[in-house]
PDB file of N, CA, C and O in Angstrom, chain B, residues numbered from 101:
ATOM      1  N   UNK B 101      16.760  34.772 127.812  1.00  0.00           N
ATOM      2  CA  UNK B 101      18.048  35.438 127.870  1.00  0.00           C
ATOM      3  C   UNK B 101      17.804  36.946 127.860  1.00  0.00           C
ATOM      4  O   UNK B 101      17.114  37.467 126.984  1.00  0.00           O
ATOM      5  N   UNK B 102      18.362  37.620 128.815  1.00  0.00           N
ATOM      6  CA  UNK B 102      18.144  39.061 128.943  1.00  0.00           C
ATOM      7  C   UNK B 102      19.423  39.792 128.570  1.00  0.00           C
ATOM      8  O   UNK B 102      20.500  39.491 129.084  1.00  0.00           O
ATOM      9  N   UNK B 103      19.291  40.733 127.690  1.00  0.00           N
ATOM     10  CA  UNK B 103      20.437  41.488 127.213  1.00  0.00           C
ATOM     11  C   UNK B 103      20.947  42.402 128.319  1.00  0.00           C
ATOM     12  O   UNK B 103      20.158  43.123 128.929  1.00  0.00           O
ATOM     13  N   UNK B 104      22.242  42.387 128.589  1.00  0.00           N
ATOM     14  CA  UNK B 104      22.834  43.195 129.653  1.00  0.00           C
ATOM     15  C   UNK B 104      23.514  44.411 129.040  1.00  0.00           C
ATOM     16  O   UNK B 104      24.366  44.284 128.160  1.00  0.00           O
ATOM     17  N   UNK B 105      23.126  45.593 129.516  1.00  0.00           N
ATOM     18  CA  UNK B 105      23.692  46.842 129.001  1.00  0.00           C
ATOM     19  C   UNK B 105      25.109  47.033 129.533  1.00  0.00           C
ATOM     20  O   UNK B 105      26.021  47.368 128.777  1.00  0.00           O
ATOM     21  N   UNK B 106      25.292  46.822 130.829  1.00  0.00           N
ATOM     22  CA  UNK B 106      26.602  47.020 131.422  1.00  0.00           C
ATOM     23  C   UNK B 106      26.841  45.943 132.462  1.00  0.00           C
ATOM     24  O   UNK B 106      25.996  45.706 133.326  1.00  0.00           O
ATOM     25  N   UNK B 107      27.996  45.288 132.378  1.00  0.00           N
ATOM     26  CA  UNK B 107      28.310  44.248 133.358  1.00  0.00           C
ATOM     27  C   UNK B 107      28.486  44.835 134.752  1.00  0.00           C
ATOM     28  O   UNK B 107      28.123  44.203 135.744  1.00  0.00           O
ATOM     29  N   UNK B 108      29.042  46.042 134.831  1.00  0.00           N
ATOM     30  CA  UNK B 108      29.260  46.678 136.129  1.00  0.00           C
ATOM     31  C   UNK B 108      27.945  46.975 136.842  1.00  0.00           C
ATOM     32  O   UNK B 108      27.779  46.665 138.022  1.00  0.00           O
ATOM     33  N   UNK B 109      27.026  47.571 136.117  1.00  0.00           N
ATOM     34  CA  UNK B 109      25.754  47.985 136.717  1.00  0.00           C
ATOM     35  C   UNK B 109      24.768  46.832 136.817  1.00  0.00           C
ATOM     36  O   UNK B 109      23.881  46.854 137.671  1.00  0.00           O
ATOM     37  N   UNK B 110      24.905  45.836 135.971  1.00  0.00           N
ATOM     38  CA  UNK B 110      23.959  44.737 135.953  1.00  0.00           C
ATOM     39  C   UNK B 110      22.590  45.192 135.457  1.00  0.00           C
ATOM     40  O   UNK B 110      21.568  44.602 135.808  1.00  0.00           O
ATOM     41  N   UNK B 111      22.575  46.231 134.649  1.00  0.00           N
ATOM     42  CA  UNK B 111      21.332  46.794 134.133  1.00  0.00           C
ATOM     43  C   UNK B 111      20.898  46.010 132.906  1.00  0.00           C
ATOM     44  O   UNK B 111      21.646  45.899 131.934  1.00  0.00           O
ATOM     45  N   UNK B 112      19.698  45.471 132.952  1.00  0.00           N
ATOM     46  CA  UNK B 112      19.196  44.688 131.828  1.00  0.00           C
ATOM     47  C   UNK B 112      18.028  45.408 131.182  1.00  0.00           C
ATOM     48  O   UNK B 112      17.466  46.349 131.744  1.00  0.00           O
ATOM     49  N   UNK B 113      17.678  44.954 130.001  1.00  0.00           N
ATOM     50  CA  UNK B 113      16.538  45.534 129.299  1.00  0.00           C
ATOM     51  C   UNK B 113      15.275  45.346 130.139  1.00  0.00           C
ATOM     52  O   UNK B 113      14.410  46.222 130.164  1.00  0.00           O
ATOM     53  N   UNK B 114      15.168  44.227 130.814  1.00  0.00           N
ATOM     54  CA  UNK B 114      14.011  43.971 131.683  1.00  0.00           C
ATOM     55  C   UNK B 114      13.886  45.008 132.787  1.00  0.00           C
ATOM     56  O   UNK B 114      12.784  45.449 133.111  1.00  0.00           O
ATOM     57  N   UNK B 115      15.032  45.400 133.368  1.00  0.00           N
ATOM     58  CA  UNK B 115      15.020  46.429 134.403  1.00  0.00           C
ATOM     59  C   UNK B 115      14.543  47.765 133.844  1.00  0.00           C
ATOM     60  O   UNK B 115      13.716  48.447 134.450  1.00  0.00           O
ATOM     61  N   UNK B 116      15.076  48.126 132.680  1.00  0.00           N
ATOM     62  CA  UNK B 116      14.727  49.405 132.063  1.00  0.00           C
ATOM     63  C   UNK B 116      13.238  49.435 131.713  1.00  0.00           C
ATOM     64  O   UNK B 116      12.555  50.423 131.983  1.00  0.00           O
ATOM     65  N   UNK B 117      12.741  48.358 131.116  1.00  0.00           N
ATOM     66  CA  UNK B 117      11.325  48.282 130.765  1.00  0.00           C
ATOM     67  C   UNK B 117      10.463  48.307 132.027  1.00  0.00           C
ATOM     68  O   UNK B 117       9.417  48.956 132.047  1.00  0.00           O
ATOM     69  N   UNK B 118      10.883  47.622 133.058  1.00  0.00           N
ATOM     70  CA  UNK B 118      10.132  47.612 134.318  1.00  0.00           C
ATOM     71  C   UNK B 118      10.035  48.994 134.942  1.00  0.00           C
ATOM     72  O   UNK B 118       8.960  49.410 135.375  1.00  0.00           O
ATOM     73  N   UNK B 119      11.154  49.706 134.988  1.00  0.00           N
ATOM     74  CA  UNK B 119      11.152  51.068 135.545  1.00  0.00           C
ATOM     75  C   UNK B 119      10.330  52.013 134.680  1.00  0.00           C
ATOM     76  O   UNK B 119       9.624  52.875 135.203  1.00  0.00           O
ATOM     77  N   UNK B 120      10.415  51.860 133.366  1.00  0.00           N
ATOM     78  CA  UNK B 120       9.642  52.722 132.464  1.00  0.00           C
ATOM     79  C   UNK B 120       8.141  52.473 132.651  1.00  0.00           C
ATOM     80  O   UNK B 120       7.351  53.416 132.689  1.00  0.00           O
ATOM     81  N   UNK B 121       7.758  51.203 132.767  1.00  0.00           N
ATOM     82  CA  UNK B 121       6.341  50.877 132.962  1.00  0.00           C
ATOM     83  C   UNK B 121       5.845  51.390 134.310  1.00  0.00           C
ATOM     84  O   UNK B 121       4.738  51.922 134.399  1.00  0.00           O
ATOM     85  N   UNK B 122       6.639  51.240 135.344  1.00  0.00           N
ATOM     86  CA  UNK B 122       6.246  51.716 136.668  1.00  0.00           C
ATOM     87  C   UNK B 122       6.126  53.241 136.681  1.00  0.00           C
ATOM     88  O   UNK B 122       5.195  53.790 137.269  1.00  0.00           O
ATOM     89  N   UNK B 123       7.055  53.908 136.040  1.00  0.00           N
ATOM     90  CA  UNK B 123       6.998  55.374 135.967  1.00  0.00           C
ATOM     91  C   UNK B 123       5.784  55.839 135.176  1.00  0.00           C
ATOM     92  O   UNK B 123       5.138  56.817 135.551  1.00  0.00           O
ATOM     93  N   UNK B 124       5.469  55.150 134.092  1.00  0.00           N
ATOM     94  CA  UNK B 124       4.292  55.491 133.295  1.00  0.00           C
ATOM     95  C   UNK B 124       3.015  55.307 134.110  1.00  0.00           C
ATOM     96  O   UNK B 124       2.066  56.078 133.963  1.00  0.00           O
ATOM     97  N   UNK B 125       2.990  54.296 134.962  1.00  0.00           N
ATOM     98  CA  UNK B 125       1.823  54.075 135.814  1.00  0.00           C
ATOM     99  C   UNK B 125       1.647  55.220 136.803  1.00  0.00           C
ATOM    100  O   UNK B 125       0.524  55.653 137.061  1.00  0.00           O
ATOM    101  N   UNK B 126       2.736  55.703 137.350  1.00  0.00           N
ATOM    102  CA  UNK B 126       2.654  56.785 138.327  1.00  0.00           C
ATOM    103  C   UNK B 126       2.258  58.092 137.642  1.00  0.00           C
ATOM    104  O   UNK B 126       1.349  58.783 138.102  1.00  0.00           O
ATOM    105  N   UNK B 127       2.929  58.428 136.562  1.00  0.00           N
ATOM    106  CA  UNK B 127       2.669  59.681 135.854  1.00  0.00           C
ATOM    107  C   UNK B 127       1.349  59.614 135.084  1.00  0.00           C
ATOM    108  O   UNK B 127       0.632  60.610 134.995  1.00  0.00           O
ATOM    109  N   UNK B 128       1.033  58.454 134.534  1.00  0.00           N
ATOM    110  CA  UNK B 128      -0.166  58.289 133.713  1.00  0.00           C
ATOM    111  C   UNK B 128      -1.470  58.516 134.451  1.00  0.00           C
ATOM    112  O   UNK B 128      -2.495  58.763 133.815  1.00  0.00           O
ATOM    113  N   UNK B 129      -1.463  58.440 135.779  1.00  0.00           N
ATOM    114  CA  UNK B 129      -2.684  58.674 136.537  1.00  0.00           C
ATOM    115  C   UNK B 129      -3.153  60.115 136.477  1.00  0.00           C
ATOM    116  O   UNK B 129      -4.323  60.396 136.738  1.00  0.00           O
ATOM    117  N   UNK B 130      -2.260  61.029 136.138  1.00  0.00           N
ATOM    118  CA  UNK B 130      -2.595  62.451 136.108  1.00  0.00           C
ATOM    119  C   UNK B 130      -3.044  62.901 134.718  1.00  0.00           C
ATOM    120  O   UNK B 130      -3.852  63.821 134.598  1.00  0.00           O
ATOM    121  N   UNK B 131      -2.541  62.276 133.696  1.00  0.00           N
ATOM    122  CA  UNK B 131      -2.748  62.713 132.316  1.00  0.00           C
ATOM    123  C   UNK B 131      -4.228  62.902 131.944  1.00  0.00           C
ATOM    124  O   UNK B 131      -4.540  63.904 131.301  1.00  0.00           O
ATOM    125  N   UNK B 132      -5.152  62.008 132.306  1.00  0.00           N
ATOM    126  CA  UNK B 132      -6.545  62.196 131.884  1.00  0.00           C
ATOM    127  C   UNK B 132      -7.213  63.449 132.456  1.00  0.00           C
ATOM    128  O   UNK B 132      -8.244  63.882 131.942  1.00  0.00           O
ATOM    129  N   UNK B 133      -6.652  64.025 133.490  1.00  0.00           N
ATOM    130  CA  UNK B 133      -7.278  65.181 134.123  1.00  0.00           C
ATOM    131  C   UNK B 133      -6.812  66.512 133.533  1.00  0.00           C
ATOM    132  O   UNK B 133      -7.362  67.564 133.860  1.00  0.00           O
ATOM    133  N   UNK B 134      -5.820  66.469 132.683  1.00  0.00           N
ATOM    134  CA  UNK B 134      -5.317  67.697 132.071  1.00  0.00           C
ATOM    135  C   UNK B 134      -6.393  68.382 131.219  1.00  0.00           C
ATOM    136  O   UNK B 134      -6.569  69.593 131.353  1.00  0.00           O
ATOM    137  N   UNK B 135      -7.127  67.661 130.343  1.00  0.00           N
ATOM    138  CA  UNK B 135      -8.176  68.336 129.571  1.00  0.00           C
ATOM    139  C   UNK B 135      -9.257  68.968 130.459  1.00  0.00           C
ATOM    140  O   UNK B 135      -9.757  70.051 130.154  1.00  0.00           O
ATOM    141  N   UNK B 136      -9.616  68.294 131.553  1.00  0.00           N
ATOM    142  CA  UNK B 136     -10.610  68.857 132.470  1.00  0.00           C
ATOM    143  C   UNK B 136     -10.082  70.149 133.090  1.00  0.00           C
ATOM    144  O   UNK B 136     -10.812  71.136 133.182  1.00  0.00           O
ATOM    145  N   UNK B 137      -8.847  70.149 133.505  1.00  0.00           N
ATOM    146  CA  UNK B 137      -8.249  71.348 134.080  1.00  0.00           C
ATOM    147  C   UNK B 137      -8.234  72.491 133.068  1.00  0.00           C
ATOM    148  O   UNK B 137      -8.573  73.628 133.396  1.00  0.00           O
ATOM    149  N   UNK B 138      -7.840  72.179 131.844  1.00  0.00           N
ATOM    150  CA  UNK B 138      -7.781  73.209 130.810  1.00  0.00           C
ATOM    151  C   UNK B 138      -9.168  73.781 130.514  1.00  0.00           C
ATOM    152  O   UNK B 138      -9.313  74.984 130.299  1.00  0.00           O
ATOM    153  N   UNK B 139     -10.178  72.922 130.503  1.00  0.00           N
ATOM    154  CA  UNK B 139     -11.550  73.379 130.259  1.00  0.00           C
ATOM    155  C   UNK B 139     -12.035  74.296 131.385  1.00  0.00           C
ATOM    156  O   UNK B 139     -12.642  75.335 131.123  1.00  0.00           O
ATOM    157  N   UNK B 140     -11.771  73.918 132.623  1.00  0.00           N
ATOM    158  CA  UNK B 140     -12.167  74.752 133.761  1.00  0.00           C
ATOM    159  C   UNK B 140     -11.426  76.081 133.711  1.00  0.00           C
ATOM    160  O   UNK B 140     -12.014  77.131 133.971  1.00  0.00           O
ATOM    161  N   UNK B 141     -10.154  76.042 133.383  1.00  0.00           N
ATOM    162  CA  UNK B 141      -9.356  77.271 133.290  1.00  0.00           C
ATOM    163  C   UNK B 141      -9.878  78.188 132.181  1.00  0.00           C
ATOM    164  O   UNK B 141      -9.951  79.405 132.350  1.00  0.00           O
ATOM    165  N   UNK B 142     -10.240  77.581 131.038  1.00  0.00           N
ATOM    166  CA  UNK B 142     -10.706  78.363 129.895  1.00  0.00           C
ATOM    167  C   UNK B 142     -12.070  78.998 130.159  1.00  0.00           C
ATOM    168  O   UNK B 142     -12.273  80.173 129.855  1.00  0.00           O
ATOM    169  N   UNK B 143     -13.007  78.228 130.722  1.00  0.00           N
ATOM    170  CA  UNK B 143     -14.370  78.729 130.921  1.00  0.00           C
ATOM    171  C   UNK B 143     -14.545  79.460 132.244  1.00  0.00           C
ATOM    172  O   UNK B 143     -15.551  80.141 132.442  1.00  0.00           O
ATOM    173  N   UNK B 144     -13.587  79.331 133.148  1.00  0.00           N
ATOM    174  CA  UNK B 144     -13.683  79.915 134.491  1.00  0.00           C
ATOM    175  C   UNK B 144     -14.943  79.443 135.213  1.00  0.00           C
ATOM    176  O   UNK B 144     -15.525  80.180 136.008  1.00  0.00           O
ATOM    177  N   UNK B 145     -15.362  78.194 134.925  1.00  0.00           N
ATOM    178  CA  UNK B 145     -16.566  77.626 135.527  1.00  0.00           C
ATOM    179  C   UNK B 145     -16.256  76.192 135.943  1.00  0.00           C
ATOM    180  O   UNK B 145     -15.877  75.357 135.122  1.00  0.00           O
ATOM    181  N   UNK B 146     -16.424  75.928 137.223  1.00  0.00           N
ATOM    182  CA  UNK B 146     -16.116  74.598 137.747  1.00  0.00           C
ATOM    183  C   UNK B 146     -17.379  73.794 138.022  1.00  0.00           C
ATOM    184  O   UNK B 146     -17.384  72.925 138.895  1.00  0.00           O
ATOM    185  N   UNK B 147     -18.462  74.078 137.278  1.00  0.00           N
ATOM    186  CA  UNK B 147     -19.713  73.343 137.464  1.00  0.00           C
ATOM    187  C   UNK B 147     -19.495  71.864 137.152  1.00  0.00           C
ATOM    188  O   UNK B 147     -18.898  71.511 136.135  1.00  0.00           O
ATOM    189  N   UNK B 148     -19.982  71.020 138.033  1.00  0.00           N
ATOM    190  CA  UNK B 148     -19.814  69.583 137.862  1.00  0.00           C
ATOM    191  C   UNK B 148     -18.510  69.055 138.439  1.00  0.00           C
ATOM    192  O   UNK B 148     -18.262  67.849 138.421  1.00  0.00           O
ATOM    193  N   UNK B 149     -17.689  69.941 138.945  1.00  0.00           N
ATOM    194  CA  UNK B 149     -16.411  69.540 139.531  1.00  0.00           C
ATOM    195  C   UNK B 149     -16.630  69.195 140.997  1.00  0.00           C
ATOM    196  O   UNK B 149     -17.191  69.996 141.746  1.00  0.00           O
ATOM    197  N   UNK B 150     -16.196  68.020 141.410  1.00  0.00           N
ATOM    198  CA  UNK B 150     -16.424  67.576 142.777  1.00  0.00           C
ATOM    199  C   UNK B 150     -15.103  67.428 143.532  1.00  0.00           C
ATOM    200  O   UNK B 150     -14.197  66.718 143.095  1.00  0.00           O
ATOM    201  N   UNK B 151     -15.016  68.102 144.657  1.00  0.00           N
ATOM    202  CA  UNK B 151     -13.824  67.957 145.496  1.00  0.00           C
ATOM    203  C   UNK B 151     -13.749  66.566 146.114  1.00  0.00           C
ATOM    204  O   UNK B 151     -12.657  66.076 146.402  1.00  0.00           O
ATOM    205  N   UNK B 152     -14.898  65.924 146.321  1.00  0.00           N
ATOM    206  CA  UNK B 152     -14.906  64.571 146.894  1.00  0.00           C
ATOM    207  C   UNK B 152     -14.254  63.561 145.941  1.00  0.00           C
ATOM    208  O   UNK B 152     -13.517  62.673 146.367  1.00  0.00           O
ATOM    209  N   UNK B 153     -14.539  63.717 144.654  1.00  0.00           N
ATOM    210  CA  UNK B 153     -13.918  62.835 143.663  1.00  0.00           C
ATOM    211  C   UNK B 153     -12.414  63.067 143.638  1.00  0.00           C
ATOM    212  O   UNK B 153     -11.637  62.113 143.583  1.00  0.00           O
ATOM    213  N   UNK B 154     -12.002  64.324 143.678  1.00  0.00           N
ATOM    214  CA  UNK B 154     -10.569  64.641 143.704  1.00  0.00           C
ATOM    215  C   UNK B 154      -9.889  64.031 144.926  1.00  0.00           C
ATOM    216  O   UNK B 154      -8.792  63.479 144.832  1.00  0.00           O
ATOM    217  N   UNK B 155     -10.557  64.139 146.070  1.00  0.00           N
ATOM    218  CA  UNK B 155      -9.999  63.581 147.295  1.00  0.00           C
ATOM    219  C   UNK B 155      -9.842  62.067 147.189  1.00  0.00           C
ATOM    220  O   UNK B 155      -8.808  61.517 147.568  1.00  0.00           O
ATOM    221  N   UNK B 156     -10.866  61.399 146.674  1.00  0.00           N
ATOM    222  CA  UNK B 156     -10.804  59.939 146.518  1.00  0.00           C
ATOM    223  C   UNK B 156      -9.689  59.539 145.558  1.00  0.00           C
ATOM    224  O   UNK B 156      -8.958  58.583 145.817  1.00  0.00           O
ATOM    225  N   UNK B 157      -9.555  60.269 144.448  1.00  0.00           N
ATOM    226  CA  UNK B 157      -8.493  59.964 143.484  1.00  0.00           C
ATOM    227  C   UNK B 157      -7.113  60.257 144.055  1.00  0.00           C
ATOM    228  O   UNK B 157      -6.161  59.519 143.800  1.00  0.00           O
ATOM    229  N   UNK B 158      -7.006  61.318 144.817  1.00  0.00           N
ATOM    230  CA  UNK B 158      -5.734  61.659 145.445  1.00  0.00           C
ATOM    231  C   UNK B 158      -5.299  60.564 146.421  1.00  0.00           C
ATOM    232  O   UNK B 158      -4.135  60.164 146.435  1.00  0.00           O
ATOM    233  N   UNK B 159      -6.233  60.089 147.226  1.00  0.00           N
ATOM    234  CA  UNK B 159      -5.922  59.010 148.177  1.00  0.00           C
ATOM    235  C   UNK B 159      -5.551  57.725 147.428  1.00  0.00           C
ATOM    236  O   UNK B 159      -4.570  57.066 147.772  1.00  0.00           O
ATOM    237  N   UNK B 160      -6.337  57.373 146.407  1.00  0.00           N
ATOM    238  CA  UNK B 160      -6.075  56.140 145.652  1.00  0.00           C
ATOM    239  C   UNK B 160      -4.709  56.179 144.978  1.00  0.00           C
ATOM    240  O   UNK B 160      -3.956  55.207 145.041  1.00  0.00           O
ATOM    241  N   UNK B 161      -4.387  57.293 144.336  1.00  0.00           N
ATOM    242  CA  UNK B 161      -3.100  57.388 143.652  1.00  0.00           C
ATOM    243  C   UNK B 161      -1.938  57.459 144.630  1.00  0.00           C
ATOM    244  O   UNK B 161      -0.862  56.933 144.348  1.00  0.00           O
ATOM    245  N   UNK B 162      -2.139  58.097 145.770  1.00  0.00           N
ATOM    246  CA  UNK B 162      -1.091  58.140 146.798  1.00  0.00           C
ATOM    247  C   UNK B 162      -0.821  56.741 147.338  1.00  0.00           C
ATOM    248  O   UNK B 162       0.334  56.364 147.536  1.00  0.00           O
ATOM    249  N   UNK B 163      -1.867  55.978 147.575  1.00  0.00           N
ATOM    250  CA  UNK B 163      -1.683  54.603 148.048  1.00  0.00           C
ATOM    251  C   UNK B 163      -0.983  53.750 147.000  1.00  0.00           C
ATOM    252  O   UNK B 163      -0.155  52.903 147.334  1.00  0.00           O
ATOM    253  N   UNK B 164      -1.318  53.975 145.726  1.00  0.00           N
ATOM    254  CA  UNK B 164      -0.662  53.222 144.653  1.00  0.00           C
ATOM    255  C   UNK B 164       0.828  53.533 144.623  1.00  0.00           C
ATOM    256  O   UNK B 164       1.642  52.624 144.461  1.00  0.00           O
ATOM    257  N   UNK B 165       1.200  54.805 144.778  1.00  0.00           N
ATOM    258  CA  UNK B 165       2.613  55.196 144.789  1.00  0.00           C
ATOM    259  C   UNK B 165       3.322  54.609 146.002  1.00  0.00           C
ATOM    260  O   UNK B 165       4.436  54.098 145.889  1.00  0.00           O
ATOM    261  N   UNK B 166       2.673  54.683 147.170  1.00  0.00           N
ATOM    262  CA  UNK B 166       3.280  54.115 148.382  1.00  0.00           C
ATOM    263  C   UNK B 166       3.455  52.606 148.259  1.00  0.00           C
ATOM    264  O   UNK B 166       4.471  52.062 148.693  1.00  0.00           O
ATOM    265  N   UNK B 167       2.469  51.923 147.668  1.00  0.00           N
ATOM    266  CA  UNK B 167       2.591  50.480 147.454  1.00  0.00           C
ATOM    267  C   UNK B 167       3.768  50.172 146.539  1.00  0.00           C
ATOM    268  O   UNK B 167       4.540  49.248 146.795  1.00  0.00           O
ATOM    269  N   UNK B 168       3.897  50.957 145.466  1.00  0.00           N
ATOM    270  CA  UNK B 168       4.981  50.755 144.522  1.00  0.00           C
ATOM    271  C   UNK B 168       6.331  50.966 145.201  1.00  0.00           C
ATOM    272  O   UNK B 168       7.254  50.174 145.015  1.00  0.00           O
ATOM    273  N   UNK B 169       6.445  52.040 145.991  1.00  0.00           N
ATOM    274  CA  UNK B 169       7.702  52.308 146.693  1.00  0.00           C
ATOM    275  C   UNK B 169       8.018  51.213 147.710  1.00  0.00           C
ATOM    276  O   UNK B 169       9.169  50.797 147.842  1.00  0.00           O
ATOM    277  N   UNK B 170       7.004  50.752 148.423  1.00  0.00           N
ATOM    278  CA  UNK B 170       7.216  49.677 149.391  1.00  0.00           C
ATOM    279  C   UNK B 170       7.686  48.404 148.688  1.00  0.00           C
ATOM    280  O   UNK B 170       8.557  47.699 149.198  1.00  0.00           O
ATOM    281  N   UNK B 171       7.120  48.113 147.536  1.00  0.00           N
ATOM    282  CA  UNK B 171       7.533  46.924 146.788  1.00  0.00           C
ATOM    283  C   UNK B 171       8.990  47.043 146.344  1.00  0.00           C
ATOM    284  O   UNK B 171       9.743  46.070 146.397  1.00  0.00           O
ATOM    285  N   UNK B 172       9.380  48.239 145.906  1.00  0.00           N
ATOM    286  CA  UNK B 172      10.772  48.462 145.485  1.00  0.00           C
ATOM    287  C   UNK B 172      11.713  48.275 146.675  1.00  0.00           C
ATOM    288  O   UNK B 172      12.760  47.642 146.540  1.00  0.00           O
ATOM    289  N   UNK B 173      11.353  48.817 147.829  1.00  0.00           N
ATOM    290  CA  UNK B 173      12.201  48.694 149.016  1.00  0.00           C
ATOM    291  C   UNK B 173      12.294  47.234 149.441  1.00  0.00           C
ATOM    292  O   UNK B 173      13.383  46.746 149.744  1.00  0.00           O
ATOM    293  N   UNK B 174      11.172  46.540 149.466  1.00  0.00           N
ATOM    294  CA  UNK B 174      11.182  45.135 149.882  1.00  0.00           C
ATOM    295  C   UNK B 174      12.001  44.288 148.921  1.00  0.00           C
ATOM    296  O   UNK B 174      12.753  43.412 149.351  1.00  0.00           O
ATOM    297  N   UNK B 175      11.863  44.540 147.632  1.00  0.00           N
ATOM    298  CA  UNK B 175      12.645  43.769 146.642  1.00  0.00           C
ATOM    299  C   UNK B 175      14.131  44.091 146.723  1.00  0.00           C
ATOM    300  O   UNK B 175      14.962  43.237 146.416  1.00  0.00           O
ATOM    301  N   UNK B 176      14.482  45.313 147.134  1.00  0.00           N
ATOM    302  CA  UNK B 176      15.907  45.647 147.240  1.00  0.00           C
ATOM    303  C   UNK B 176      16.534  45.004 148.479  1.00  0.00           C
ATOM    304  O   UNK B 176      17.745  44.787 148.518  1.00  0.00           O
ATOM    305  N   UNK B 177      15.716  44.700 149.487  1.00  0.00           N
ATOM    306  CA  UNK B 177      16.222  44.052 150.694  1.00  0.00           C
ATOM    307  C   UNK B 177      16.508  42.590 150.438  1.00  0.00           C
ATOM    308  O   UNK B 177      17.448  42.034 151.005  1.00  0.00           O
ATOM    309  N   UNK B 178      15.712  41.961 149.596  1.00  0.00           N
ATOM    310  CA  UNK B 178      15.858  40.512 149.335  1.00  0.00           C
ATOM    311  C   UNK B 178      17.157  40.178 148.699  1.00  0.00           C
ATOM    312  O   UNK B 178      17.426  39.009 148.420  1.00  0.00           O
TER     313      UNK B 178
END
C-alpha cells in the first residue's frame, strides 16, 4: 500500500523517493571530485591530473543522464 500525498496529483511516497534517488545519482557523480578540485586550486599544481580520465568520466556520466532521461520519457509514454 503506497501512501498518496494528493489525489489530484497522484503523487505517492514511492514517486518522491524514486525522484530523490535518481537525482542523487545524477548529482552524486560530481561530489567525489570536489576535494580534488579544491586541492588543485589550493596548491596551484595539477600534477597527476589527467584530461583523459576527465573525458572518460564526462562521457560516462553524460550517457548515464541520457539513459535516465530516456527511461523517464519512455515510462511517461506507456
